[in-house]
GUGUTOR-392756 format. One record per residue: residue number from 1; y, z, x of N, C-alpha, C, CB in turn. Coordinates in steps of 0.2 Angstrom, whole numbers, m for minus. Glycine has a CB too. Layout:
BEGIN
[pt NUM,[Y,Z,X],[Y,Z,X],[Y,Z,X],[Y,Z,X]]
...
//
This chain:
BEGIN
[pt 1,[m11,m231,85],[m14,m229,79],[m12,m226,72],[m19,m226,81]]
[pt 2,[m12,m228,68],[m10,m225,61],[m15,m222,57],[m7,m231,57]]
[pt 3,[m16,m216,56],[m20,m213,52],[m17,m210,45],[m23,m208,57]]
[pt 4,[m19,m212,40],[m16,m209,34],[m20,m203,32],[m16,m212,28]]
[pt 5,[m16,m198,30],[m17,m192,28],[m17,m190,22],[m14,m187,30]]
[pt 6,[m23,m191,18],[m22,m188,10],[m18,m184,7],[m27,m185,8]]
[pt 7,[m14,m184,3],[m11,m179,0],[m16,m173,m3],[m7,m183,m4]]
[pt 8,[m23,m175,m5],[m27,m170,m7],[m30,m167,m3],[m32,m172,m11]]
[pt 9,[m29,m166,4],[m32,m162,8],[m32,m155,8],[m31,m164,13]]
[pt 10,[m37,m150,8],[m37,m144,7],[m34,m141,14],[m45,m141,5]]
[pt 11,[m30,m134,13],[m27,m133,19],[m30,m126,19],[m18,m134,19]]
[pt 12,[m31,m123,13],[m35,m115,13],[m41,m116,9],[m32,m110,9]]
[pt 13,[m46,m114,10],[m52,m114,6],[m54,m106,5],[m57,m118,10]]
[pt 14,[m55,m104,m2],[m57,m99,m5],[m64,m97,m3],[m57,m100,m12]]
[pt 15,[m66,m92,1],[m72,m90,1],[m74,m85,m5],[m72,m87,7]]
[pt 16,[m81,m88,m7],[m84,m88,m14],[m91,m85,m11],[m84,m96,m21]]
[pt 17,[m95,m81,m17],[m101,m79,m15],[m106,m83,m18],[m103,m73,m17]]
[pt 18,[m112,m88,m16],[m116,m91,m19],[m123,m88,m17],[m114,m98,m17]]
[pt 19,[m126,m85,m23],[m132,m82,m22],[m131,m75,m19],[m136,m87,m18]]
[pt 20,[m125,m73,m18],[m123,m67,m14],[m120,m68,m6],[m129,m62,m13]]
[pt 21,[m122,m76,m4],[m120,m77,2],[m114,m79,2],[m123,m82,5]]
[pt 22,[m109,m79,9],[m102,m81,10],[m104,m87,8],[m98,m79,16]]
[pt 23,[m98,m92,7],[m98,m99,6],[m92,m101,5],[m103,m101,0]]
[pt 24,[m91,m107,8],[m85,m111,7],[m85,m117,5],[m81,m110,12]]
[pt 25,[m82,m120,0],[m82,m128,m1],[m77,m131,1],[m82,m131,m9]]
[pt 26,[m79,m133,7],[m74,m136,12],[m72,m144,9],[m77,m136,20]]
[pt 27,[m76,m148,5],[m75,m153,3],[m78,m154,m4],[m76,m156,6]]
[pt 28,[m74,m155,m9],[m76,m156,m16],[m74,m163,m19],[m74,m150,m20]]
[pt 29,[m75,m163,m26],[m74,m167,m30],[m66,m171,m29],[m76,m164,m35]]
[pt 30,[m62,m165,m31],[m56,m166,m30],[m53,m169,m24],[m53,m160,m30]]
[pt 31,[m56,m166,m17],[m53,m169,m10],[m57,m175,m9],[m54,m164,m4]]
[pt 32,[m63,m177,m12],[m67,m184,m10],[m67,m189,m14],[m74,m182,m8]]
[pt 33,[m63,m187,m20],[m66,m192,m25],[m73,m194,m27],[m63,m198,m24]]
[pt 34,[m76,m187,m27],[m83,m188,m30],[m89,m190,m24],[m83,m194,m36]]
[pt 35,[m86,m192,m18],[m91,m196,m14],[m94,m192,m9],[m87,m202,m10]]
[pt 36,[m92,m186,m7],[m95,m182,m3],[m94,m174,m4],[m91,m184,4]]
[pt 37,[m99,m170,m2],[m97,m163,m2],[m99,m159,5],[m99,m161,m9]]
[pt 38,[m94,m155,6],[m95,m150,12],[m95,m143,10],[m90,m150,17]]
[pt 39,[m100,m140,11],[m102,m133,10],[m103,m129,18],[m110,m134,5]]
[pt 40,[m98,m124,19],[m102,m119,25],[m103,m112,21],[m97,m118,33]]
[pt 41,[m108,m110,24],[m113,m105,22],[m115,m99,29],[m119,m109,19]]
[pt 42,[m113,m94,28],[m117,m88,33],[m123,m86,29],[m112,m81,34]]
[pt 43,[m129,m87,32],[m136,m84,29],[m138,m79,33],[m141,m90,29]]
[pt 44,[m142,m74,31],[m145,m69,35],[m151,m73,36],[m145,m62,31]]
[pt 45,[m155,m69,41],[m161,m71,44],[m167,m69,37],[m163,m67,53]]
[pt 46,[m171,m74,37],[m176,m73,31],[m174,m77,26],[m177,m64,29]]
[pt 47,[m168,m78,24],[m165,m81,17],[m171,m89,16],[m154,m84,18]]
[pt 48,[m172,m89,10],[m175,m94,10],[m172,m99,3],[m182,m92,9]]
[pt 49,[m169,m105,3],[m168,m108,m4],[m173,m109,m8],[m165,m114,m4]]
[pt 50,[m173,m110,m14],[m178,m113,m17],[m181,m120,m16],[m176,m112,m24]]
[pt 51,[m186,m123,m18],[m188,m129,m16],[m185,m133,m22],[m196,m129,m15]]
[pt 52,[m181,m138,m20],[m178,m142,m25],[m176,m150,m24],[m172,m138,m28]]
[pt 53,[m175,m152,m28],[m171,m160,m28],[m165,m161,m29],[m174,m167,m33]]
[pt 54,[m161,m166,m26],[m155,m168,m28],[m158,m175,m30],[m150,m167,m21]]
[pt 55,[m156,m178,m37],[m157,m183,m39],[m152,m188,m38],[m158,m181,m46]]
[pt 56,[m146,m186,m38],[m140,m190,m38],[m138,m190,m29],[m135,m186,m43]]
[pt 57,[m139,m188,m26],[m135,m187,m19],[m140,m185,m14],[m129,m182,m19]]
[pt 58,[m140,m187,m8],[m143,m185,m1],[m140,m179,0],[m143,m190,6]]
[pt 59,[m144,m176,4],[m143,m169,7],[m143,m169,16],[m148,m165,5]]
[pt 60,[m138,m167,19],[m139,m165,26],[m137,m159,29],[m137,m170,31]]
[pt 61,[m141,m157,34],[m139,m149,37],[m138,m149,43],[m145,m145,37]]
[pt 62,[m134,m145,44],[m132,m144,52],[m130,m137,53],[m125,m149,55]]
[pt 63,[m132,m136,58],[m133,m129,61],[m126,m129,66],[m141,m127,66]]
[pt 64,[m122,m122,63],[m116,m121,69],[m119,m115,73],[m108,m119,66]]
[pt 65,[m122,m110,71],[m124,m104,74],[m130,m102,71],[m119,m99,75]]
[pt 66,[m137,m99,75],[m142,m97,73],[m148,m104,71],[m139,m93,66]]
[pt 67,[m152,m102,67],[m158,m107,68],[m160,m107,60],[m165,m104,74]]
[pt 68,[m163,m112,58],[m166,m114,51],[m171,m119,52],[m160,m117,44]]
[pt 69,[m176,m118,49],[m182,m123,47],[m178,m126,41],[m189,m120,46]]
[pt 70,[m179,m133,41],[m178,m137,36],[m186,m141,33],[m174,m142,38]]
[pt 71,[m187,m141,27],[m193,m144,25],[m192,m150,20],[m198,m139,23]]
[pt 72,[m193,m154,20],[m193,m162,18],[m199,m164,15],[m191,m167,24]]
[pt 73,[m202,m164,10],[m207,m166,6],[m214,m165,10],[m207,m174,4]]
[pt 74,[m212,m157,13],[m219,m154,15],[m218,m153,22],[m227,m158,13]]
[pt 75,[m214,m158,24],[m213,m159,35],[m207,m155,36],[m209,m170,38]]
[pt 76,[m209,m149,41],[m205,m145,42],[m201,m147,49],[m207,m138,42]]
[pt 77,[m196,m144,51],[m193,m145,58],[m187,m139,58],[m188,m155,59]]
[pt 78,[m187,m137,65],[m185,m130,66],[m177,m133,70],[m191,m125,71]]
[pt 79,[m171,m131,66],[m165,m134,69],[m162,m128,73],[m161,m136,62]]
[pt 80,[m158,m127,78],[m155,m123,83],[m147,m124,83],[m158,m124,90]]
[pt 81,[m143,m122,84],[m136,m123,86],[m135,m131,88],[m134,m117,92]]
[pt 82,[m132,m135,84],[m130,m142,86],[m135,m146,83],[m129,m142,94]]
[pt 83,[m140,m144,81],[m146,m148,76],[m143,m151,69],[m153,m142,74]]
[pt 84,[m147,m156,68],[m146,m161,62],[m151,m161,58],[m145,m167,63]]
[pt 85,[m152,m161,51],[m159,m164,48],[m154,m166,40],[m167,m157,47]]
[pt 86,[m160,m172,39],[m158,m176,32],[m163,m175,27],[m158,m183,33]]
[pt 87,[m160,m174,21],[m165,m174,16],[m162,m179,11],[m165,m166,12]]
[pt 88,[m166,m185,11],[m165,m189,6],[m165,m186,m2],[m169,m195,7]]
[pt 89,[m161,m191,m6],[m161,m190,m15],[m169,m190,m16],[m155,m196,m20]]
[pt 90,[m171,m186,m22],[m177,m189,m24],[m182,m185,m21],[m178,m196,m23]]
[pt 91,[m181,m182,m15],[m188,m181,m12],[m187,m173,m11],[m190,m185,m4]]
[pt 92,[m191,m168,m15],[m191,m161,m13],[m190,m159,m5],[m198,m159,m15]]
[pt 93,[m186,m153,m6],[m185,m149,1],[m182,m143,0],[m181,m154,6]]
[pt 94,[m181,m140,5],[m177,m134,5],[m177,m131,13],[m180,m129,0]]
[pt 95,[m175,m126,14],[m173,m122,20],[m175,m115,20],[m166,m123,22]]
[pt 96,[m178,m112,26],[m177,m106,29],[m172,m102,34],[m181,m105,31]]
[pt 97,[m170,m96,34],[m166,m96,40],[m170,m92,45],[m159,m94,39]]
[pt 98,[m172,m94,50],[m176,m91,56],[m172,m85,62],[m178,m97,60]]
[pt 99,[m177,m83,65],[m173,m79,69],[m173,m73,68],[m167,m81,69]]
[pt 100,[m169,m69,73],[m166,m61,72],[m159,m61,67],[m164,m57,81]]
[pt 101,[m155,m66,69],[m149,m65,66],[m147,m71,61],[m143,m64,73]]
[pt 102,[m141,m70,58],[m139,m74,52],[m137,m82,56],[m133,m71,47]]
[pt 103,[m136,m86,53],[m136,m93,52],[m129,m95,49],[m143,m96,48]]
[pt 104,[m126,m99,52],[m119,m103,50],[m120,m109,50],[m113,m102,54]]
[pt 105,[m121,m112,43],[m123,m119,43],[m118,m124,38],[m132,m119,39]]
[pt 106,[m118,m131,38],[m116,m135,34],[m121,m138,31],[m113,m138,37]]
[pt 107,[m120,m138,25],[m122,m143,20],[m118,m148,17],[m123,m141,15]]
[pt 108,[m121,m154,18],[m117,m161,16],[m120,m164,11],[m117,m166,22]]
[pt 109,[m117,m167,6],[m121,m171,2],[m117,m178,2],[m122,m168,m6]]
[pt 110,[m119,m184,m2],[m117,m190,m2],[m114,m192,m11],[m124,m195,0]]
[pt 111,[m112,m185,m12],[m108,m184,m18],[m105,m178,m19],[m111,m187,m24]]
[pt 112,[m103,m177,m25],[m100,m170,m26],[m104,m166,m30],[m92,m172,m29]]
[pt 113,[m109,m168,m33],[m114,m163,m39],[m115,m158,m35],[m122,m166,m41]]
[pt 114,[m116,m157,m28],[m119,m150,m26],[m113,m145,m26],[m122,m150,m18]]
[pt 115,[m108,m148,m24],[m101,m145,m23],[m99,m142,m30],[m96,m150,m20]]
[pt 116,[m100,m145,m36],[m100,m145,m42],[m104,m138,m45],[m102,m151,m45]]
[pt 117,[m110,m138,m42],[m114,m134,m44],[m113,m126,m41],[m121,m137,m42]]
[pt 118,[m111,m128,m35],[m110,m121,m30],[m103,m117,m34],[m109,m123,m19]]
[pt 119,[m98,m124,m36],[m92,m120,m39],[m93,m117,m43],[m87,m123,m41]]
[pt 120,[m98,m119,m48],[m99,m117,m56],[m103,m111,m56],[m102,m123,m60]]
[pt 121,[m108,m110,m50],[m113,m104,m52],[m111,m99,m47],[m122,m107,m52]]
[pt 122,[m104,m99,m41],[m103,m95,m38],[m97,m91,m40],[m103,m97,m31]]
[pt 123,[m96,m84,m36],[m90,m80,m39],[m85,m79,m34],[m93,m73,m41]]
[pt 124,[m79,m76,m34],[m75,m75,m29],[m79,m71,m25],[m70,m71,m30]]
[pt 125,[m77,m71,m18],[m78,m64,m11],[m75,m60,m16],[m73,m64,m3]]
[pt 126,[m78,m53,m14],[m76,m47,m16],[m79,m45,m23],[m69,m47,m17]]
[pt 127,[m82,m49,m29],[m85,m47,m34],[m91,m43,m32],[m86,m52,m39]]
[pt 128,[m92,m38,m36],[m97,m34,m34],[m104,m39,m35],[m97,m27,m40]]
[pt 129,[m108,m37,m30],[m116,m41,m30],[m120,m39,m36],[m120,m40,m23]]
[pt 130,[m122,m44,m39],[m127,m44,m45],[m133,m50,m44],[m123,m46,m53]]
[pt 131,[m139,m48,m48],[m144,m53,m48],[m142,m59,m49],[m148,m52,m52]]
[pt 132,[m144,m65,m47],[m144,m70,m51],[m146,m70,m56],[m147,m74,m48]]
[pt 133,[m141,m76,m60],[m143,m76,m67],[m146,m82,m68],[m137,m76,m72]]
[pt 134,[m154,m81,m67],[m157,m88,m67],[m156,m93,m72],[m163,m86,m67]]
[pt 135,[m156,m91,m79],[m155,m96,m84],[m148,m100,m82],[m154,m93,m92]]
[pt 136,[m143,m97,m80],[m137,m100,m78],[m139,m105,m71],[m130,m95,m77]]
[pt 137,[m141,m103,m67],[m143,m107,m62],[m147,m113,m63],[m147,m103,m57]]
[pt 138,[m152,m111,m68],[m157,m118,m69],[m153,m124,m75],[m167,m115,m72]]
[pt 139,[m148,m120,m78],[m145,m125,m83],[m141,m128,m79],[m142,m123,m89]]
[pt 140,[m136,m126,m75],[m131,m128,m71],[m133,m134,m66],[m128,m121,m67]]
[pt 141,[m139,m131,m64],[m143,m136,m60],[m144,m142,m62],[m149,m134,m59]]
[pt 142,[m147,m143,m69],[m147,m148,m72],[m141,m152,m75],[m150,m146,m77]]
[pt 143,[m136,m149,m76],[m129,m153,m77],[m128,m157,m70],[m123,m148,m79]]
[pt 144,[m128,m155,m64],[m127,m157,m59],[m132,m160,m55],[m125,m153,m57]]
[pt 145,[m137,m162,m59],[m143,m168,m57],[m147,m164,m52],[m141,m177,m53]]
[pt 146,[m149,m159,m51],[m152,m155,m46],[m159,m152,m51],[m146,m149,m43]]
[pt 147,[m164,m152,m48],[m171,m148,m50],[m172,m143,m46],[m178,m153,m50]]
[pt 148,[m174,m137,m49],[m176,m130,m44],[m182,m130,m47],[m171,m123,m45]]
[pt 149,[m187,m131,m42],[m195,m131,m43],[m198,m126,m42],[m199,m136,m40]]
[pt 150,[m195,m121,m39],[m198,m115,m38],[m197,m113,m31],[m205,m115,m39]]
[pt 151,[m201,m108,m26],[m200,m106,m21],[m201,m110,m17],[m203,m100,m20]]
[pt 152,[m200,m111,m10],[m200,m112,m5],[m209,m113,m2],[m197,m107,m3]]
[pt 153,[m211,m119,m1],[m219,m119,1],[m218,m117,8],[m222,m127,0]]
[pt 154,[m225,m111,9],[m224,m109,15],[m229,m113,20],[m226,m101,14]]
//
């Protein structure tokens, strides 16, 4: 079997900080032609994403290590290492890191808007920590077909 290897494959991915979290954009618009994104993150216990909507793409969640709860349209599911969840476009969702330690997760979308959003709003690793620029986050979210609705529902 012959497998074609595209010339635009990433060989090294730079670590970034998105909302202060170690983040790697493994698959972006350049690599996938805008069809898919793959984001890896290491997130401490207790972290909660905002409640949000992706208007142009579906989002999937995969846990490599640790635990997370994914809430889609008000329905929650606890994920452990090896578990997967799906958040359809247009439906409010978010997640919370559970347990005592950090979680290593993969976030995947069926387009590249989310990867573009992360690239625009993150900084290189090693940049001194700073409070999130909420005006930048909100305007970038809108440019990339996302809506930040507020804090994650309890």
